N, C-alpha and C positions, 0 to 999 in steps of 0.2 A: 356466048360462053364456050361453044365448041371451037371458035377461032382462037380464043385465049388459050385453051388447052392445047390446040395444035401448035401455037407459037411456043408454048412452054415445052412441049415435047420436042420440037425442033431445036430449041436452045439446049435441052438436056442432051440430045444426041450429038449436037455440034461440039459442046464443051467437053464431053467425056470421050469422044472418038471411039465409042464402042457401039455394038448393035443395039438398037432399041429393044426393050423387052415387050414382046407381043403375046397376047393371049387370044384364044378363040372366044369371042363374046357369047357364043351360044352354048358353051360348055362351062358350067359353074365349077367343075373340078380344076380346069385349066386356070380359071380366074383365081380361085382360092390358092392354088399352088404357087402361082406367080406372086400374089400378094404376100403369102407367108414367107417365101424366100426373100423378098425385098425387106419385109419387117425384120427378119433375122439379121440381114446385113446392117440395117440401121442400128439395131440394139447392140450388136457386137462392135459396130463402129463407135459406139459411145463408151467403150472401155469395159464392157461386160464380156468376160470370156465364157465361151460355151462350156457347159458341164455335160459331158458325153456319157456319164455313168448310166443314165436311164436308157439311152440308145444301146449301149453295150448290154444292158440287162435284157432289153427287148430282143436283141439278136440271140442271146443265150437261150431265152425262153422259146424263141422260134425254133432253134435247133433242137431243143428237148422235145417240143411238140412234133417235129418231123420224125424224130427217132421213135416216139411213142406211136405215131401213125404207121410207120414201117413195121414196128413190132405187132401192132394190131392187125395189119394186113396179112401177116403170115402166122398169126396166132392160130393154134390148132382148132379152136372152137369157132362156131359160126356166130353171127352178130348177136342174137338175143342173149347168149350166154357170156359173151365177152364185153358187154357194155360197161361193167364195173371197171374193166381195164381201160376203157376209153375216156372215162370221166376225168376231166382236169379243168379246174376253175382258176382263172387268173384274175387278180385284181391289181391294177396299178393306179397310181394317182395321176396318170397322164391325162386321160380324158381328151380334151381338145388342145392340149399343150403343143406348141410348135417349137418351143425353145426353153431350155433350162440353162441358167447362167450361174457363175460364181460371182461373189461380190466384186466390185471394181477394185483394181490394184490400189493399195494404200488406204482402203476404207476399213475402219475398225468398228463402225456403228451401222453396218448395213448387211443385209442378207442378199442372197442371189435372187434372181427374178424367175418367175414362171410366166411366159408370154403365151397366151392362148387366143385362139380365134374361132369364129363360127361364121359360116355362110350357109344358111339353110337352103335346101333345095327349092327351086322356083322362087327365089327371093334375091333381091339385089342389096340387102342390108348386111353389111360386113361388120361384125362385132369383134373388136380387139380389146383384150384385157391384160393388165399387168398386175401381178400379185407377188407376194413374198414366197420364196421356196419353203421357208419355215414360218408359217403364220403364227405359231405360238411363241416365237422369239420376241424378246423385248425390243429388238431393233426392227421388227416387222412393221410395215406401214399399211395403211388401208389400201385395199385393191382399187384400181381405177380402170375405167373402160370407156370406150365410145362406140357408137353404132352410126355408120354412115353408109350411104349408097355407093356402090362400086362405080357407078357412072361418073362420079366426081373425079376419079383417078384415071380413066381411060378415054382415049379419043374414040371417034366413031369407027376407026380402023382397028381398034383393039390394042393400040400402043399405050403402055403404062406411062403416065406423066409422073415421073419419079419425084420431081420437086414438090408437087402437091402432097403426095403420100408421105414423103420424107418429113415435111413440115407437120403433118398431123401426128405421125409417130413420135417425132421429137417433142411435140407438145404434150403427148400422153406420158412420155418418160419424165418430162419436167414436172408434170402434175404429180406423178408418183413420188419423185425425189423431193418435192417441196415438203418443208417441215410442217407438221401438223400444228394447227392453232391451239394454243393452250388456253384453257378456261381459267378465269380469275375467280 
């Protein structure tokens, strides 16, 4: 199996003439980051344009939090008296989302996608899920997900075998796009 992955990794790098994507296999953050970036490439390559509104909102909220922290730092009262000034609770629907998209061009009966992933600490099980941005919409479809070991997509040297991951992500997108079966 390792030889087959090594051959596929060599074919991926020879055909694309770019540097192979490599991760530190001992660092699960490095692995998750690399997988998430590649999944985003696959989804946007399928015609789903990225919706950056949530990213812009997060940047705005981060700036506001920094301003509040600066004000709290120089606030004339000491900590116990200024804690009401420091309390700020944020709730976003992002959670584990790595990508929000608009519907594909020319699609009138589809919503955008929310692509989310999980890679628990000390685990090799990567869970990728695709759901509708607006789950209450009539065009929303049932969410789909898969859980697989990251060892299927990396060589022993930490090089991502893009062809295998591409095939798995494409299959998940196809499962999501498939028309639901109608009950008679």
